[in-house]
C-alpha positions as CSV (number, residue, x, y, z in Angstrom):
1,M,-2.8,-13.0,-13.2
2,K,-4.2,-10.0,-15.0
3,Y,-2.4,-6.7,-15.6
4,R,-3.3,-3.1,-15.6
5,Q,-1.6,0.2,-16.7
6,L,0.0,2.2,-13.9
7,G,-1.0,5.7,-14.6
8,D,1.2,7.4,-17.2
9,T,4.3,5.4,-16.3
10,G,4.0,3.0,-19.2
11,Y,4.3,0.1,-16.8
12,S,1.8,-2.8,-17.2
13,I,1.7,-4.2,-13.7
14,S,0.1,-7.2,-12.0
15,E,-3.3,-6.2,-10.5
16,V,-2.3,-8.1,-7.4
17,S,1.2,-6.9,-6.6
18,L,3.3,-7.2,-3.4
19,G,3.9,-4.8,-0.5
20,T,7.1,-5.6,1.3
21,W,6.7,-4.0,4.7
22,Q,6.3,-7.5,6.3
23,L,8.8,-9.1,3.9
24,G,10.8,-11.7,5.8
25,G,9.6,-10.5,9.2
26,K,5.9,-10.6,10.0
27,W,4.4,-7.8,12.1
28,G,7.6,-6.9,14.0
29,A,9.3,-10.3,14.0
30,P,13.0,-10.3,13.2
31,F,13.9,-10.0,9.5
32,D,14.7,-13.4,7.8
33,Q,16.6,-13.0,4.5
34,A,15.9,-16.5,3.3
35,D,12.1,-16.0,3.7
36,A,12.3,-12.6,2.1
37,D,14.1,-14.0,-1.0
38,A,11.8,-17.0,-1.3
39,T,8.7,-14.8,-0.9
40,L,9.8,-12.5,-3.8
41,E,10.5,-15.5,-6.0
42,E,7.2,-17.2,-5.2
43,A,5.4,-14.0,-6.1
44,Y,7.2,-13.8,-9.4
45,K,6.2,-17.4,-10.2
46,H,2.6,-16.4,-9.6
47,G,2.8,-13.5,-12.1
48,V,3.5,-10.6,-9.7
49,N,5.7,-8.1,-11.5
50,F,5.4,-5.1,-9.2
51,F,6.7,-4.5,-5.7
52,D,6.3,-1.8,-3.1
53,T,9.1,-1.1,-0.6
54,A,10.4,1.8,1.5
55,D,13.7,3.1,2.8
56,G,12.6,2.5,6.4
57,Y,11.3,-1.1,6.0
58,Q,13.6,-3.4,8.1
59,G,16.2,-0.7,8.3
60,G,16.8,-0.7,4.6
61,A,16.9,-4.5,4.2
62,S,13.7,-4.5,2.2
63,E,15.1,-2.1,-0.4
64,K,18.3,-4.1,-0.6
65,T,16.4,-7.3,-1.1
66,V,14.1,-5.9,-3.7
67,G,17.0,-4.3,-5.5
68,A,18.9,-7.6,-5.7
69,F,15.7,-9.3,-6.9
70,V,15.1,-6.7,-9.6
71,K,18.7,-7.3,-11.0
72,K,17.7,-11.0,-11.4
73,H,14.4,-10.1,-13.0
74,P,14.7,-6.9,-15.0
75,D,11.2,-7.2,-16.3
76,V,9.7,-6.2,-12.9
77,H,9.0,-2.7,-11.5
78,Y,8.8,-1.2,-8.1
79,T,8.1,1.8,-5.9
80,T,10.2,2.9,-3.0
81,K,9.0,5.4,-0.4
82,I,11.1,7.9,1.3
83,G,10.9,10.3,4.2
84,R,9.9,8.2,7.2
85,K,13.1,6.3,8.2
86,E,14.1,8.9,10.7
87,E,12.1,9.5,13.9
88,P,10.3,11.5,15.1
89,L,8.7,12.4,11.9
90,S,8.7,16.2,11.2
91,L,8.7,18.6,8.3
92,E,12.5,18.5,8.4
93,H,12.3,15.1,6.7
94,F,10.5,16.7,3.8
95,T,12.9,19.3,2.4
96,P,14.7,19.5,-0.9
97,A,18.0,18.6,0.7
98,A,16.5,15.7,2.7
99,L,14.8,14.3,-0.5
100,R,18.1,14.3,-2.4
101,R,19.8,12.5,0.5
102,Y,17.1,9.9,0.8
103,V,17.1,9.3,-3.0
104,D,20.8,8.8,-3.0
105,D,20.5,6.4,0.0
106,S,17.8,4.4,-1.9
107,L,19.9,4.3,-5.0
108,R,22.8,2.7,-3.0
109,N,20.4,0.3,-1.2
110,M,18.9,-0.9,-4.4
111,G,22.2,-1.0,-6.3
112,T,20.9,1.1,-9.3
113,D,21.5,4.4,-10.8
114,S,17.8,5.2,-11.4
115,L,14.8,4.4,-9.3
116,D,11.5,3.3,-11.1
117,I,9.1,5.2,-8.9
118,V,9.8,7.3,-5.7
119,L,6.9,8.1,-3.4
120,L,6.9,10.6,-0.6
121,H,6.1,8.4,2.4
122,C,3.0,9.9,4.1
123,P,4.4,13.4,4.4
124,P,2.7,16.0,6.6
125,M,-0.1,18.0,4.9
126,Q,2.0,21.1,4.8
127,T,4.3,19.4,2.3
128,Y,1.6,19.7,-0.4
129,Y,1.7,23.5,0.0
130,N,5.4,23.6,-0.7
131,P,5.9,23.5,-4.5
132,E,9.6,23.4,-4.0
133,M,9.3,19.8,-2.9
134,F,7.8,18.7,-6.1
135,A,10.1,20.9,-8.1
136,T,12.9,18.9,-6.5
137,L,11.3,15.6,-7.6
138,D,11.0,17.1,-11.1
139,A,14.7,17.9,-11.0
140,L,15.7,14.4,-9.8
141,K,13.6,13.1,-12.7
142,T,15.4,15.3,-15.2
143,E,18.8,14.2,-13.7
144,G,17.8,10.6,-14.3
145,K,17.9,9.5,-10.7
146,I,14.2,8.7,-10.7
147,K,11.9,7.8,-13.5
148,H,8.6,8.7,-11.9
149,Y,7.3,10.0,-8.6
150,G,4.2,10.2,-6.5
151,V,3.0,10.1,-2.9
152,S,1.7,7.6,-0.3
153,V,-1.0,9.3,1.7
154,E,-3.1,9.0,4.8
155,R,-6.1,11.1,3.8
156,V,-8.2,11.6,0.7
157,E,-7.6,15.4,0.9
158,E,-3.8,14.8,0.6
159,A,-4.4,12.6,-2.4
160,I,-6.5,15.2,-4.1
161,K,-4.0,18.0,-3.4
162,A,-1.2,15.9,-4.8
163,L,-2.9,16.0,-8.2
164,D,-1.8,19.6,-8.5
165,Y,1.7,18.4,-9.2
166,G,3.3,16.0,-11.6
167,V,2.6,12.8,-9.7
168,S,2.3,9.5,-11.7
169,V,1.2,7.3,-8.8
170,I,-0.7,7.8,-5.5
171,E,-0.8,5.1,-2.9
172,I,-3.8,5.2,-0.6
173,I,-5.6,3.0,1.9
174,F,-8.7,1.5,0.2
175,N,-10.6,-1.6,1.4
176,M,-14.0,-2.8,2.5
177,F,-13.5,-0.8,5.7
178,R,-12.2,2.4,4.0
179,L,-14.5,3.3,1.1
180,R,-14.2,7.1,0.9
181,P,-11.5,7.3,-1.7
182,A,-14.0,5.9,-4.3
183,E,-16.4,8.8,-3.9
184,L,-14.4,11.5,-5.6
185,F,-10.7,10.8,-5.6
186,F,-10.9,7.8,-8.0
187,K,-12.7,9.9,-10.6
188,L,-10.1,12.7,-10.4
189,A,-7.1,10.4,-10.5
190,K,-8.5,8.8,-13.7
191,E,-8.9,12.3,-15.2
192,H,-5.3,13.1,-14.4
193,K,-4.0,9.7,-15.6
194,V,-2.6,8.9,-12.2
195,G,-2.2,5.3,-11.1
196,I,-3.6,4.2,-7.8
197,L,-2.0,1.6,-5.5
198,A,-4.4,0.3,-2.9
199,R,-2.5,-0.3,0.4
200,V,-3.6,-1.9,3.7
201,P,-6.1,-3.9,1.6
202,L,-7.0,-6.4,4.4
203,A,-7.2,-3.8,7.2
204,S,-4.2,-5.2,9.0
205,G,-5.7,-8.7,8.9
206,L,-9.2,-7.9,10.0
207,L,-10.5,-8.7,6.5
208,S,-8.7,-12.1,6.5
209,G,-11.8,-13.2,8.4
210,K,-9.7,-15.2,10.7
211,M,-9.6,-13.0,13.8
212,T,-11.8,-13.3,16.8
213,A,-12.5,-11.2,19.8
214,D,-9.8,-13.3,21.6
215,T,-7.1,-12.8,19.1
216,K,-3.8,-11.7,20.7
217,F,-0.8,-10.0,19.1
218,A,2.8,-9.9,20.2
219,A,4.1,-7.0,22.1
220,T,6.3,-6.0,19.1
221,D,3.4,-6.2,16.7
222,Q,2.2,-2.9,15.3
223,R,-1.4,-4.1,15.8
224,T,-0.6,-4.0,19.6
225,N,1.4,-0.8,19.9
226,N,-0.3,1.5,17.4
227,R,-4.0,1.0,18.1
228,H,-4.4,4.7,19.0
229,G,-1.6,6.2,16.9
230,E,1.2,5.8,19.4
231,L,3.8,5.3,16.6
232,F,2.1,6.8,13.5
233,D,-1.3,7.6,12.2
234,K,-3.9,5.4,13.9
235,G,-5.7,5.1,10.6
236,E,-3.0,2.6,9.5
237,T,-3.8,0.0,12.1
238,F,-7.0,-1.9,11.3
239,S,-7.7,1.0,8.9
240,G,-8.6,3.0,11.9
241,V,-11.5,0.6,12.8
242,D,-12.0,-0.4,16.5
243,F,-10.8,-4.0,16.7
244,L,-13.9,-5.6,18.1
245,T,-16.1,-3.6,15.7
246,G,-14.0,-4.8,12.8
247,V,-14.2,-8.5,13.9
248,A,-18.0,-8.2,14.1
249,A,-18.1,-6.5,10.7
250,A,-15.8,-9.1,9.1
251,D,-18.0,-12.0,10.5
252,E,-21.1,-10.3,9.0
253,L,-19.4,-10.0,5.7
254,K,-18.5,-13.7,5.6
255,Q,-22.0,-14.6,6.4
256,R,-23.8,-12.3,4.1
257,L,-21.4,-12.8,1.2
258,H,-21.4,-16.6,1.8
259,T,-17.7,-17.0,1.6
260,D,-15.0,-18.8,3.6
261,N,-12.4,-16.8,1.7
262,L,-13.0,-13.3,2.9
263,A,-9.4,-12.3,2.2
264,G,-9.6,-13.2,-1.5
265,T,-13.1,-11.6,-1.7
266,A,-11.8,-8.4,-0.1
267,L,-8.9,-8.2,-2.6
268,R,-11.3,-8.9,-5.5
269,Y,-13.6,-6.2,-4.2
270,I,-10.9,-3.6,-4.6
271,L,-10.2,-4.7,-8.1
272,M,-13.8,-4.0,-9.0
273,Y,-12.8,-0.4,-9.3
274,D,-11.0,0.3,-12.6
275,A,-9.3,3.4,-11.2
276,V,-7.2,1.0,-9.1
277,S,-4.0,-0.1,-10.9
278,A,-3.0,-2.7,-8.3
279,V,-3.7,-3.9,-4.8
280,I,-0.6,-4.4,-2.7
281,P,-1.2,-6.9,0.1
282,G,1.9,-7.9,2.1
283,A,3.3,-11.3,2.6
284,S,5.9,-12.4,5.2
285,N,6.6,-15.8,3.7
286,P,6.0,-17.8,0.4
287,T,3.0,-19.6,1.7
288,Q,0.9,-16.4,1.7
289,I,1.5,-15.6,-1.9
290,E,-1.1,-17.9,-3.4
291,R,-3.7,-16.7,-0.9
292,N,-3.2,-13.2,-2.3
293,T,-2.7,-13.7,-6.0
294,V,-5.8,-16.0,-6.4
295,A,-7.9,-12.9,-6.1
296,S,-7.0,-11.9,-9.7
297,D,-8.8,-15.1,-10.9
298,L,-11.9,-14.8,-8.7
299,A,-15.3,-14.0,-10.3
300,P,-16.3,-10.4,-10.1
301,L,-18.6,-9.4,-7.3
302,S,-22.3,-9.1,-8.2
303,H,-24.2,-5.9,-7.9
304,E,-25.9,-7.4,-4.8
305,Q,-22.6,-8.3,-3.2
306,M,-21.2,-4.8,-3.8
307,G,-24.3,-3.5,-2.1
308,I,-23.8,-5.8,0.9
309,V,-20.3,-4.4,1.4
310,R,-21.6,-0.9,1.3
311,D,-24.4,-1.8,3.8
312,V,-22.1,-3.4,6.3
313,Y,-19.8,-0.3,6.0
314,D,-22.6,2.1,6.5
315,E,-24.0,0.2,9.4
316,K,-20.8,-0.7,11.3
317,I,-17.8,1.2,10.0
318,K,-18.7,4.6,8.5
319,N,-19.0,6.6,11.6
320,P,-16.4,7.8,12.5
321,V,-13.9,6.3,10.0
322,H,-15.4,7.9,6.9
323,Y,-15.0,11.4,8.3
324,L,-11.4,11.0,9.6
325,W,-9.5,9.9,6.5
């Protein structure tokens, strides 16, 4: 495992870290505490020292599990995201009073008196035009309840606007099917010394290379019930790519890149960008950890391979995805 600096936090984190949305309960399946604990321990054995959670994941069970894990392994760091555990999502969830309440809830869940990094969890665009929100985060930092803060975003424009404030970390969708962040945002983030966490790195499994046109998902699976943004932004599911288009593009990538390990190659592709501090694939059980972490040891993609990814994106994915997020 290799490590990179996370913005101005002072944290050196594993370039392949772990997102815990699926922790102990894959794609809508019931939460399994034993699987969750074992997955975190397996990740740690493979050199993972950074974890991304949220107050709404598994009704708070993810935060509690990560918090207990951190107590056992005080050398690890984490983000937790706040603001989306109450539905339906509205601006009322992103007010100074709400932020303070959410932070206090997360402190209790994680069993600590200070949170490593707090991210606003995909807030509405209007939030970025309310300086009082970020002043509240500054106050929470001064009070010692949080050490650093940032945002998790849906759109590049939101990420760029967030740079107006004192953010240390920005979490954004970036993968072979979502290339726009690399055009301008990465450059600006480096100039501001802001760390980037690449989320949804495998496009909800499309970039695993294992899906076919006949792949079916459970009724409770987000990939079934959020295809068109029924639950939250449609850009989350399959990175906003039409499923059959994504399957065809993934097959073409496997063929043209001459790989049977598209998932590892897709993660390694993201790490080719030095603006990225870490990629945060999810894992629902310990067996998936090695599949993810091996990406840190793969050879860099060649100039030709990087061009192939761009060509497939331009030919199959760019319109309309590029212009929406």
